[in-house]
C-alpha positions as CSV (number, residue, x, y, z in Angstrom):
1,M,0.0,0.0,0.0
2,E,1.3,3.4,-0.9
3,Y,2.1,5.9,1.9
4,V,0.5,9.3,1.4
5,P,2.0,11.6,4.0
6,Q,0.0,14.8,3.9
7,G,-3.4,13.6,5.2
8,S,-6.7,14.2,3.5
9,L,-8.1,17.2,1.5
10,T,-10.1,18.0,4.6
11,S,-7.0,18.3,6.7
12,L,-5.4,20.4,4.0
13,I,-8.3,22.9,3.8
14,D,-8.4,23.0,7.7
15,D,-4.7,23.9,7.8
16,L,-4.4,26.2,4.8
17,G,-7.9,27.4,4.1
18,Q,-9.5,27.1,0.7
19,L,-7.4,26.6,-2.4
20,D,-6.7,29.3,-4.8
21,E,-8.2,28.8,-8.3
22,F,-5.0,27.6,-9.9
23,N,-4.6,24.7,-7.3
24,A,-8.3,24.0,-7.5
25,K,-7.8,23.4,-11.3
26,V,-4.8,21.1,-10.5
27,L,-7.0,19.1,-8.1
28,T,-9.8,19.0,-10.6
29,L,-7.6,17.7,-13.5
30,Q,-6.1,15.0,-11.2
31,M,-9.6,13.9,-10.1
32,L,-11.0,13.8,-13.6
33,D,-8.0,11.7,-14.7
34,A,-8.7,9.2,-11.9
35,L,-12.4,9.1,-12.7
36,K,-11.7,8.7,-16.4
37,Y,-9.6,5.7,-15.6
38,L,-12.2,4.2,-13.3
39,H,-15.2,4.9,-15.5
40,G,-13.2,3.4,-18.4
41,K,-13.1,0.2,-16.4
42,G,-16.8,0.4,-15.8
43,I,-16.4,1.3,-12.2
44,A,-18.2,4.1,-10.2
45,H,-16.5,5.3,-7.0
46,R,-19.8,6.4,-5.4
47,D,-18.2,8.1,-2.3
48,I,-16.2,11.0,-3.5
49,K,-15.7,13.5,-0.6
50,P,-12.8,15.4,0.9
51,D,-11.9,12.7,3.4
52,N,-11.4,10.3,0.5
53,V,-8.9,12.5,-1.3
54,L,-5.4,12.0,0.1
55,V,-2.7,14.5,-0.3
56,Q,0.7,13.3,-1.6
57,S,2.2,16.8,-1.6
58,R,0.9,20.2,-0.8
59,P,0.9,23.4,-2.9
60,P,2.8,24.7,-4.7
61,N,3.2,21.1,-6.0
62,L,-0.2,19.7,-5.2
63,V,-0.6,16.0,-5.9
64,V,-3.7,14.2,-4.6
65,K,-5.0,10.6,-4.8
66,L,-8.5,9.2,-4.8
67,T,-8.9,6.5,-2.2
68,D,-11.4,4.4,-0.2
69,F,-13.2,2.2,-2.8
70,G,-15.4,0.5,-0.2
71,L,-18.6,1.7,-2.0
72,S,-17.2,1.3,-5.5
73,K,-19.2,-0.9,-8.0
74,R,-18.5,-2.2,-11.5
75,I,-21.4,-1.2,-13.7
76,Q,-22.8,-4.0,-15.9
77,P,-25.1,-2.6,-18.6
78,E,-27.3,-5.7,-18.6
79,E,-28.0,-5.6,-14.9
80,E,-31.2,-4.3,-13.4
81,T,-29.9,-3.2,-10.0
82,F,-26.9,-1.1,-11.0
83,L,-26.3,1.5,-8.2
84,R,-29.7,1.5,-6.6
85,T,-28.2,1.0,-3.2
86,F,-28.2,4.3,-1.3
87,C,-24.6,5.2,-0.7
88,G,-22.2,8.0,-0.3
89,T,-22.0,10.9,2.1
90,I,-25.1,13.1,2.2
91,L,-23.3,16.4,1.6
92,Y,-21.8,15.1,-1.7
93,C,-24.5,12.6,-2.7
94,A,-26.2,13.0,-6.2
95,P,-30.0,13.6,-6.0
96,E,-30.9,10.6,-8.2
97,V,-29.5,8.3,-5.5
98,Y,-32.3,9.3,-3.2
99,P,-35.4,7.0,-3.3
100,E,-37.7,10.0,-3.4
101,Y,-36.0,11.6,-6.4
102,N,-38.9,11.0,-8.8
103,T,-41.5,12.6,-6.6
104,Y,-40.0,16.0,-7.5
105,F,-41.2,15.6,-11.1
106,E,-44.8,15.0,-10.3
107,G,-47.0,17.6,-12.0
108,Y,-44.4,18.2,-14.7
109,P,-45.3,17.4,-18.4
110,A,-45.3,13.7,-19.2
111,E,-42.2,14.0,-21.3
112,I,-40.2,15.4,-18.4
113,R,-41.6,12.8,-16.0
114,H,-40.6,10.0,-18.4
115,K,-37.1,11.4,-18.7
116,A,-36.8,11.6,-14.9
117,R,-37.8,8.0,-14.6
118,I,-35.3,6.9,-17.2
119,D,-32.6,8.9,-15.4
120,K,-33.6,7.2,-12.1
121,K,-33.2,3.8,-13.6
122,A,-29.9,2.0,-13.7
123,A,-29.2,3.1,-17.3
124,R,-28.3,6.6,-16.2
125,Y,-27.8,6.0,-12.4
126,D,-24.1,5.2,-12.9
127,H,-21.0,7.3,-13.4
128,G,-23.0,10.6,-13.2
129,V,-23.1,10.2,-9.4
130,D,-19.3,10.7,-9.3
131,I,-19.6,13.9,-11.4
132,W,-22.0,15.4,-9.0
133,S,-19.8,14.5,-6.0
134,L,-16.7,15.8,-7.7
135,A,-18.5,19.2,-8.2
136,G,-19.1,19.3,-4.4
137,L,-15.4,18.5,-3.8
138,I,-14.3,21.3,-6.1
139,F,-16.8,23.7,-4.5
140,Y,-15.4,22.7,-1.1
141,S,-11.8,23.2,-2.2
142,L,-12.6,26.7,-3.4
143,T,-14.8,27.9,-0.5
144,A,-14.1,25.5,2.5
145,A,-17.8,24.6,2.4
146,P,-20.0,22.2,0.5
147,P,-22.4,23.5,-2.2
148,Y,-25.5,22.5,-0.1
149,E,-24.8,22.7,3.6
150,A,-26.7,20.6,6.1
151,L,-28.4,22.5,8.9
152,P,-28.6,21.0,12.4
153,G,-31.2,18.2,12.4
154,M,-31.5,18.1,8.6
155,D,-32.2,14.5,7.4
156,H,-31.7,13.2,3.9
157,L,-35.2,14.2,2.8
158,A,-34.6,17.8,3.8
159,M,-31.3,17.7,1.9
160,L,-32.9,16.4,-1.2
161,R,-35.6,19.1,-1.0
162,K,-32.9,21.7,-0.7
163,I,-31.0,20.3,-3.7
164,M,-34.1,20.0,-5.9
165,M,-35.9,23.2,-5.0
166,D,-33.2,25.8,-4.2
167,P,-30.9,27.2,-6.8
168,L,-27.2,26.8,-6.2
169,D,-25.9,29.7,-4.2
170,I,-22.8,30.9,-6.1
171,R,-22.0,33.8,-3.8
172,P,-19.4,31.8,-1.9
173,L,-17.6,31.2,-5.2
174,Q,-17.9,34.9,-6.1
175,K,-16.6,36.0,-2.8
176,M,-13.5,33.9,-3.3
177,G,-13.1,35.6,-6.7
178,V,-13.7,32.4,-8.8
179,A,-13.9,33.2,-12.5
180,E,-17.2,33.0,-14.3
181,W,-15.9,30.0,-16.3
182,G,-15.1,28.3,-13.0
183,I,-18.7,28.9,-11.7
184,S,-20.0,27.7,-15.1
185,F,-17.9,24.5,-14.8
186,I,-19.3,23.6,-11.3
187,K,-22.9,24.5,-12.3
188,G,-22.7,22.1,-15.3
189,M,-21.8,19.3,-12.9
190,L,-24.6,20.1,-10.4
191,V,-27.5,19.4,-12.7
192,N,-30.3,17.5,-11.1
193,M,-31.1,15.3,-14.1
194,P,-28.0,13.2,-14.7
195,S,-28.6,12.8,-18.4
196,L,-28.1,16.6,-18.7
197,R,-25.0,16.7,-16.4
198,A,-21.6,17.4,-17.9
199,S,-19.5,14.4,-18.8
200,I,-15.8,13.9,-18.3
201,P,-15.1,14.8,-22.0
202,D,-17.3,17.9,-21.6
203,L,-15.4,19.0,-18.5
204,L,-11.9,18.3,-20.0
205,Q,-12.8,20.6,-22.9
206,H,-14.3,23.3,-20.7
207,P,-12.7,26.8,-20.9
208,W,-12.0,26.8,-17.2
209,L,-9.5,24.1,-17.7
210,T,-8.4,24.7,-21.3
211,G,-8.1,28.4,-21.0
212,I,-9.7,28.7,-24.5
213,D,-12.6,31.1,-24.6
214,P,-15.1,29.8,-27.3
215,T,-16.8,33.2,-27.4
216,V,-13.6,34.9,-28.6
217,S,-13.8,35.8,-32.3
218,E,-12.3,33.2,-34.7
219,S,-10.1,36.0,-36.1
220,I,-7.8,35.4,-33.2
221,E,-6.8,32.1,-34.7
222,T,-5.2,34.0,-37.6
223,E,-3.1,36.2,-35.5
224,D,0.7,35.8,-35.2
225,D,1.6,32.3,-33.8
226,T,4.0,33.9,-31.3
227,E,1.1,35.8,-29.7
228,I,-1.1,32.7,-29.6
229,D,1.7,30.6,-28.2
230,G,2.5,33.1,-25.5
231,D,-1.1,33.1,-24.2
232,G,-1.6,29.5,-24.8
233,G,1.6,28.6,-22.9
234,R,0.3,30.5,-19.9
235,Q,-3.0,28.7,-20.0
236,R,-1.3,25.3,-20.6
237,M,0.7,25.8,-17.4
238,V,-2.3,24.3,-15.5
239,G,-2.2,21.1,-17.4
240,E,1.5,20.8,-17.5
241,S,1.8,21.0,-13.7
242,C,-0.9,18.5,-12.8
243,H,0.9,15.2,-12.9
244,L,-1.9,13.6,-14.9
245,D,-0.9,10.0,-14.2
246,T,-3.8,8.2,-12.7
247,Q,-4.1,9.4,-9.1
248,M,-5.6,6.6,-7.1
249,T,-4.8,4.1,-4.4
250,D,-6.2,0.7,-3.5
251,V,-8.1,0.3,-6.8
252,G,-6.3,-3.0,-7.8
253,D,-8.8,-5.2,-6.0
254,L,-11.6,-3.8,-8.1
255,E,-10.1,-5.3,-11.3
256,G,-11.1,-8.8,-10.2
257,E,-14.8,-8.0,-9.6
């Protein structure tokens, strides 16, 4: 077993406070790389939270590793059960995991109700749960708080009601000076219907990580290569410093499931 000396992400945030945006991107890229590997093997982690992200080294050379695969499950497309077992930590748990999820679509047009039922079924109740939880992790790393905080005495039904009925409060992100693209990135992951939630390929191509603004005129592409490379090099610094080898521990046992 690999020794990871710097404790958990929770400990890091407790000690240093929230991450700056650059290191949050470093964390995000490493976690996406780990999930891309897992999901490529047909495995959903199902319990992504700060305590399950271990810190190999702290900023300015942040390296983190995803661990604790006790709730992980290999997804078999032909199975009926998939991930129907309620799992994960309530603060970072995707809404479709809750048994009461479909009740929030009652009264909606038939097409939307049908879509929600499909999403609730195993066919979409799979890797999307990790995307939601990762969004919570990123939000926490930037603000030192989860996107939907639990009040004293709040049970899972109250948490689900909050997730489904209340808009995401982006003010903590704005207070920390997170760029609009960063807020857009997180909001795309915290979509209640998993079929509409951002995928890993979507996220890896998002301007927050690539540094490429799709709204900029295409005329920029015809400018002098030196100018483009200069800006692009600055933006690529994020990816180049992220150690994008698969950042996981204790996943080997899952290969035999």
